[in-house]
C-alpha positions in Angstrom: 6.5 -10.9 21.2 3.0 -11.8 19.9 1.6 -8.6 18.3 3.0 -5.5 16.7 -0.3 -3.6 16.2 1.2 -2.1 13.0 -1.8 -2.5 10.7 -5.0 -1.1 12.3 -7.0 -1.7 9.1 -7.2 -5.4 10.0 -8.2 -5.0 13.6 -11.8 -5.9 12.9 -11.1 -9.5 11.8 -10.4 -12.0 14.5 -9.5 -15.7 14.1 -10.0 -17.9 17.1 -7.6 -20.8 16.8 -6.0 -23.5 18.8 -6.0 -27.2 19.4 -9.2 -29.1 19.7 -11.2 -28.7 23.0 -9.6 -25.4 23.9 -12.9 -23.4 24.0 -12.7 -21.8 20.5 -16.4 -22.2 19.7 -17.5 -20.9 23.1 -15.1 -18.0 22.9 -16.2 -17.1 19.4 -19.8 -16.9 20.4 -19.2 -15.0 23.6 -16.9 -12.4 21.9 -19.3 -11.9 19.0 -22.2 -11.3 21.5 -20.1 -9.0 23.7 -18.9 -6.8 20.9 -22.0 -7.0 18.7 -20.0 -8.5 15.9 -20.5 -11.5 13.7 -19.5 -14.9 14.9 -18.7 -17.4 12.1 -19.0 -21.0 13.3 -16.4 -23.6 12.4 -17.4 -24.8 8.9 -15.4 -28.0 9.2 -17.8 -29.2 11.9 -20.9 -28.4 9.8 -19.3 -30.2 6.8 -18.1 -33.2 8.7 -21.4 -33.7 10.4 -23.1 -33.7 7.0 -21.1 -36.5 5.4 -21.6 -40.3 6.0 -17.9 -41.4 5.6 -14.6 -40.7 7.2 -13.3 -37.4 5.7 -10.9 -37.5 2.7 -8.3 -35.1 1.3 -11.0 -33.8 -1.1 -13.3 -33.2 1.9 -10.7 -31.1 3.7 -10.0 -29.2 0.4 -13.7 -28.4 0.2 -13.7 -27.2 3.8 -10.6 -25.0 3.2 -12.1 -23.5 0.0 -15.4 -22.8 1.8 -13.4 -21.2 4.7 -11.6 -18.9 2.3 -15.0 -18.0 0.8 -16.4 -17.2 4.3 -13.4 -15.0 5.0 -13.7 -13.1 1.7 -17.5 -12.6 2.2 -17.0 -11.2 5.7 -13.8 -9.2 5.4 -15.6 -5.9 5.0 -17.9 -6.4 8.0 -17.1 -4.1 10.9 -16.2 -6.8 13.4 -16.0 -10.6 12.7 -14.9 -13.5 14.9 -14.1 -16.7 13.1 -14.2 -20.0 14.9 -11.0 -21.4 13.3 -8.6 -20.3 10.5 -6.6 -21.4 7.5 -3.6 -22.1 9.7 -5.7 -24.9 11.4 -6.5 -26.3 8.0 -2.9 -26.2 6.9 -1.8 -28.1 9.9 -4.6 -30.6 9.4 -3.5 -31.3 5.9 0.1 -31.7 6.9 -0.7 -34.0 9.9 -3.2 -36.3 8.3 -2.2 -36.3 4.6 1.5 -35.2 4.8 1.0 -32.6 2.2 -0.5 -29.1 1.9 -2.1 -27.9 -1.3 -0.1 -25.2 -3.0 -3.3 -23.1 -3.4 -3.8 -23.1 0.3 -0.3 -21.9 1.0 -0.8 -19.2 -1.6 -4.1 -18.1 -0.1 -2.9 -17.9 3.6 -0.9 -14.6 3.3 -3.9 -12.7 2.0 -7.0 -14.5 3.2 -5.5 -15.1 6.6 -4.8 -11.5 7.4 -6.3 -10.5 10.7 -5.7 -10.8 14.4 -5.4 -14.3 16.0 -6.4 -15.5 19.4 -4.5 -18.7 20.1 -6.4 -20.7 22.7 -4.1 -22.5 25.0 -4.7 -26.2 25.8 -5.2 -25.5 29.5 -8.9 -26.6 29.6 -9.8 -30.2 30.2 -10.3 -32.2 27.0 -13.9 -33.1 26.3 -15.1 -35.9 24.2 -16.7 -35.1 20.9 -17.0 -37.6 18.0 -15.2 -35.3 15.6 -12.2 -34.8 17.9 -9.1 -37.0 17.2 -6.2 -35.9 19.3 -6.8 -35.7 23.0 -3.2 -36.3 23.9 -1.6 -34.1 21.3 -3.1 -30.7 22.1 0.1 -29.1 23.3 1.9 -30.3 20.2 -0.8 -28.8 17.9 -0.8 -25.6 19.9 2.9 -25.4 19.2 2.3 -26.1 15.5 -0.3 -23.4 15.2 2.0 -20.9 16.9 4.9 -21.8 14.6 2.7 -21.3 11.6 1.4 -18.0 12.8 5.0 -16.7 13.4 6.1 -18.0 10.0 3.1 -16.2 8.3 3.9 -13.0 10.2 0.4 -12.8 11.6 -0.3 -10.9 14.8 -1.5 -13.2 17.6 -2.2 -13.4 21.3 -2.3 -16.4 23.6 -5.6 -16.8 25.4 -5.5 -18.9 28.6 -7.6 -19.5 31.7 -10.9 -21.2 32.3 -14.4 -20.0 32.4 -14.9 -16.3 32.9 -11.2 -15.6 33.2 -10.6 -17.0 29.7 -13.2 -14.7 28.2 -11.9 -11.8 30.2 -8.4 -12.5 29.0 -9.7 -12.4 25.4 -11.7 -9.2 26.0 -8.6 -7.4 27.4 -6.7 -8.4 24.3 -9.5 -7.3 21.9 -10.0 -4.0 23.8 -6.2 -3.2 23.4 -6.3 -4.1 19.7 -9.4 -2.1 19.0 -8.1 1.0 20.8 -4.8 1.1 18.8 
């Protein structure tokens, strides 16, 4: 299925992933507040809002390298929730540039270790100037899930809207933290 709970040493690092407009940022903030953990915002958004051109391959590389740095800096904190993950970046490279840097593929098995919450595309899509794929969310959700499986990462699907989505995630995290 989704999670084997074999490695409890990683249960403090959660990656919130999924297609655009699936509530990742909201969920990250709510879970960090609920558990008194650290919520790490999506660096890609910060970066893209700071540039005055359409992003390039080098921009996405800079984002990925910074994301790896954020993961490494926070890996020893007691409880961390990341709004995105290296899998999202891998799929972004593949979809937009039709190639994935070797160094990213090499970094994912180590830097990507943690528990993943895969937000399902069951929320209405909301416009945002940085969003590009309103009609491909199901496709991207499948891509992320395939990559999570291929990497051997433990993950759970998170679905529902509003409070039920948050409660779904809380139930998952409670189960993971108890094990």
